[in-house]
C-alpha positions, 0 to 999 in steps of 0.5 A, a space after each residue: 298088044 302085050 299078053 295077059 301074063 306080062 300085064 299081070 306081072 306089071 300090075 303086080 309090080 306096080 301094086 307092090 310099089 303103091 303099098 310102099 309109097 312114102 317109105 323110102 329109105 335114107 340111102 335111096 334118097 339123093 343128097 340135096 345140092 345147092 342151086 349155086 356153087 359156093 364159089 359163085 356165092 362168095 364172088 357175089 358177096 365179094 362184089 356186093 360188099 366190096 362195092 358198098 365199102 367202096 361207096 362209103 369210102 368215096 362218100 367219106 372222102 368227098 365229105 358227103 357224110 
């Protein structure tokens, strides 16, 4: 079991942290990262839009429209 002195030091350290809660400086915050890589988003759009355009061209050539 830790001694009383070490418990007092830890208690003092964390009580100071409680008083500073919510006052984080902008430099200490991590920048937000995108959940997907921009290349993955571009590839997804390429596949979706390309398949839609291909479907329209196929339907026009068959005379379905």
